RODO-2510 file (C-alpha; in nm, 4 decimals, decimal comma):
residues 194
     n   res          X          Y          Z
     1     m     7,2467     6,1847    12,1370
     2     p     7,2510     6,4941    12,3690
     3     g     7,3839     6,8180    12,2365
     4     a     7,6339     7,0420    12,3833
     5     g     7,3644     7,2518    12,5518
     6     d     7,1818     6,9544    12,7034
     7     p     7,2098     6,9019    13,0595
     8     g     7,3037     6,5379    13,0157
     9     t     7,6343     6,6492    12,8018
    10     t     7,9691     6,6006    12,9677
    11     v     8,2345     6,8490    12,8376
    12     e     8,5931     6,7262    12,9429
    13     s     8,8622     6,9689    13,0393
    14     p     9,2045     6,9562    12,8360
    15     d     9,3471     6,7780    13,1614
    16     d     9,0935     6,4920    13,1466
    17     h     9,0962     6,1996    12,9212
    18     p     8,7817     6,0232    12,7823
    19     g     8,6387     5,7642    13,0320
    20     f     8,6725     5,5061    12,7616
    21     d     8,9002     5,4453    12,4542
    22     d     8,7496     5,6201    12,1720
    23     g     9,0790     5,5716    11,9507
    24     l     9,1337     5,9222    11,8828
    25     d     9,4562     6,1067    11,9784
    26     r     9,4377     6,4595    12,0953
    27     l     9,6248     6,7545    11,9387
    28     w     9,6111     7,0526    12,1945
    29     t     9,7038     7,4022    12,0262
    30     p     9,6197     7,6447    12,3244
    31     h     9,8334     7,9281    12,1701
    32     r     9,5655     7,9897    11,9144
    33     m     9,2981     8,0815    12,1746
    34     v     9,5158     8,3857    12,2446
    35     y     9,4342     8,5028    11,8992
    36     i     9,1121     8,3693    11,8693
    37     g     8,9920     8,5637    12,1874
    38     g     9,1464     8,8902    12,0743
    39     q     9,3971     8,9159    12,3768
    40     d     9,6772     9,0139    12,1634
    41     k     9,4811     9,2617    11,9521
    42     p     9,5466     9,6345    11,9880
    43     a     9,2753     9,8291    12,1612
    44     d     9,3108    10,1257    11,8974
    45     d     9,4917    10,1843    11,5695
    46     s     9,7504    10,4310    11,7358
    47     r    10,1223    10,3646    11,6899
    48     g    10,1416    10,3201    12,0646
    49     q     9,9132    10,0155    12,0605
    50     c    10,0477     9,8720    11,7397
    51     p    10,2542     9,5327    11,7989
    52     f    10,4434     9,5916    11,4764
    53     c    10,5779     9,9198    11,6025
    54     r    10,6906     9,7501    11,9236
    55     i    10,8357     9,4375    11,7876
    56     p    11,1503     9,6155    11,6388
    57     d    11,2480     9,7414    12,0062
    58     r    11,2807     9,3832    12,0947
    59     s    11,5813     9,1583    12,0387
    60     d    11,5531     8,9309    11,7508
    61     e    11,4802     8,6383    11,9463
    62     d    11,2449     8,7801    12,1692
    63     g    11,0492     8,9635    11,8688
    64     l    11,0873     8,6468    11,6421
    65     i    11,2695     8,8872    11,3976
    66     v    11,4344     8,7031    11,1164
    67     a    11,6002     8,9887    10,9158
    68     r    11,6079     9,3939    10,9535
    69     g    11,6415     9,6266    10,6767
    70     e    11,6537     9,9789    10,6405
    71     t    11,2864    10,0537    10,6202
    72     a    11,1247     9,7079    10,6854
    73     y    11,1977     9,3945    10,8698
    74     v    11,0740     9,0336    10,8479
    75     v    10,9024     8,8589    11,1307
    76     l    10,7696     8,5262    11,2103
    77     n    10,3871     8,5367    11,2362
    78     l    10,3069     8,4477    11,5976
    79     y     9,9955     8,2751    11,4780
    80     p    10,1169     8,0822    11,1630
    81     y     9,9097     7,9268    10,8983
    82     n    10,1999     7,7163    10,7993
    83     p    10,5495     7,6483    10,9732
    84     g    10,7811     7,9237    10,8362
    85     h    10,4772     8,1929    10,7807
    86     l    10,6754     8,5256    10,7737
    87     m    10,5686     8,8866    10,7350
    88     v    10,7329     9,1834    10,5835
    89     v    10,6629     9,4925    10,7796
    90     p    10,7684     9,8473    10,7187
    91     y    10,9062    10,0029    11,0290
    92     r    10,6760    10,3268    10,9626
    93     h    10,3049    10,2808    11,0942
    94     v    10,1306    10,2979    10,7929
    95     s     9,8033    10,1144    10,6721
    96     d     9,7650    10,1486    10,3167
    97     y    10,0044    10,0102    10,0341
    98     t     9,9647    10,3276     9,8279
    99     d    10,1010    10,5379    10,1124
   100     l    10,4475    10,3682    10,1106
   101     t    10,7278    10,5476    10,0073
   102     e    10,9314    10,4335     9,7049
   103     a    11,1991    10,3034     9,9250
   104     e    10,9639    10,1156    10,1336
   105     t    10,8036     9,9637     9,8392
   106     v    11,1250     9,8445     9,6860
   107     e    11,2618     9,7057    10,0175
   108     v    10,9214     9,5131    10,1127
   109     a    10,9526     9,3677     9,7715
   110     h    11,3355     9,2835     9,7874
   111     l    11,2570     9,1346    10,1400
   112     t    10,9594     8,9261    10,0158
   113     q    11,1823     8,7709     9,7423
   114     t    11,4693     8,6914     9,9970
   115     a    11,2161     8,5524    10,2288
   116     m    11,1033     8,3079     9,9511
   117     r    11,4490     8,2002     9,8699
   118     v    11,5375     8,1439    10,2332
   119     v    11,2187     7,9416    10,3146
   120     r    11,2948     7,7274     9,9959
   121     a    11,6466     7,6685    10,1187
   122     v    11,5536     7,5895    10,4580
   123     s    11,2182     7,3940    10,4175
   124     g    11,1638     7,3161    10,0563
   125     p    10,7965     7,4201    10,0155
   126     d    10,6104     7,3434     9,7017
   127     g    10,4894     7,7000     9,6893
   128     f    10,3783     8,0098     9,8524
   129     n    10,0980     8,2431     9,9285
   130     l    10,1847     8,6259     9,9300
   131     g     9,9324     8,8553    10,0309
   132     m     9,8463     9,2037    10,2188
   133     n     9,5088     9,2285    10,3537
   134     q     9,4103     9,5954    10,3264
   135     g     9,1299     9,6864    10,5838
   136     a     8,9519     9,4696    10,8405
   137     v     8,6920     9,3935    10,5899
   138     a     8,9538     9,2268    10,3722
   139     g     9,0645     9,0089    10,6717
   140     a     9,3570     9,2266    10,8164
   141     g     9,4027     9,1194    11,1987
   142     i     9,5918     9,4383    11,2448
   143     a     9,4645     9,6807    10,9815
   144     a     9,6576     9,9976    11,0939
   145     h     9,9998     9,8753    10,9944
   146     l    10,0448     9,7116    10,6800
   147     h    10,2181     9,3591    10,6491
   148     q    10,2858     9,1349    10,3540
   149     h    10,2339     8,7893    10,4392
   150     v    10,4833     8,5001    10,2969
   151     v    10,3312     8,1593    10,3615
   152     p    10,4873     7,8535    10,2489
   153     r    10,2725     7,5542    10,1280
   154     w    10,3153     7,1984    10,0714
   155     a    10,1096     6,9684     9,8643
   156     g     9,8482     6,8269    10,1093
   157     d     9,8936     7,0965    10,3644
   158     a     9,5276     7,1918    10,3807
   159     n     9,4221     6,8822    10,5509
   160     f     9,1306     6,8149    10,7701
   161     l     9,2586     6,9767    11,0679
   162     p     9,2211     7,3643    10,9636
   163     i     8,8652     7,2812    10,8193
   164     v     8,7059     7,0276    11,0938
   165     a     8,9025     7,1447    11,3960
   166     q     9,0004     7,4887    11,3338
   167     t     9,3594     7,3899    11,4355
   168     k     9,6863     7,4044    11,2504
   169     a     9,9712     7,1532    11,3383
   170     v    10,3138     7,3419    11,3499
   171     p    10,5689     7,0892    11,4190
   172     e    10,8449     7,3239    11,5097
   173     l    10,8672     7,5892    11,8095
   174     l    10,8598     7,9454    11,6517
   175     g    11,1957     8,0451    11,8273
   176     d    11,3522     7,7425    11,6457
   177     t    11,2092     7,8311    11,3016
   178     r    11,3249     8,1988    11,3529
   179     a    11,6935     8,0723    11,4386
   180     r    11,7018     7,8470    11,1220
   181     l    11,5683     8,1036    10,8905
   182     a    11,7970     8,3851    11,0347
   183     a    12,0970     8,1646    11,0030
   184     a    12,0093     8,1201    10,6613
   185     w    11,9375     8,4691    10,5797
   186     p    12,2117     8,6037    10,3265
   187     d    12,4332     8,8838    10,4553
   188     r    12,3111     9,2167    10,3455
   189     d    12,6374     9,3006    10,1962
   190     a    12,6569     8,9743    10,0266
   191     e    12,3188     9,0604     9,8715
   192     g    12,4815     9,3677     9,6796
   193     e    12,2201     9,5919     9,8681
   194     a    11,9818     9,4679     9,6319
***
């Protein structure tokens, strides 16, 4: 069987179909290529290049913002690991968790708790992964601006697609997910400003 670099190999474009029935369905996730190719990554670590600094200037719908606090906001991940993958982000351009103010630390924690409650109510996950990747070496895609990941998890969600095909199936449009989560987010006054 010829390999991909062999002259006898035919590579199909996404618009083509196999010349024979191979019994496989195709799942195309072209939105992932932007992230993989680095097209949306900042050119440098400055505030002016930072997408997390620009998002709050957009409308909630356009920026995929689920909730806004005093020192931090909650936004859907544009390249989610799972449906409902949120990030809690301080407004201030700060990279290290130890550099957060006390008010920022408290609000990031409270928004993370609320995010978990809302995602549980809306989507019923079996668990969560919470985390901050501190520095590029630790896996931070945008290391210059701290962000807390809130990733809902379901039993069996780590199927063959991410492992074999480096693809994740997300069954809902991000705008629809944002609208459902934002609608379920408790009113700040109803939370008792907690």
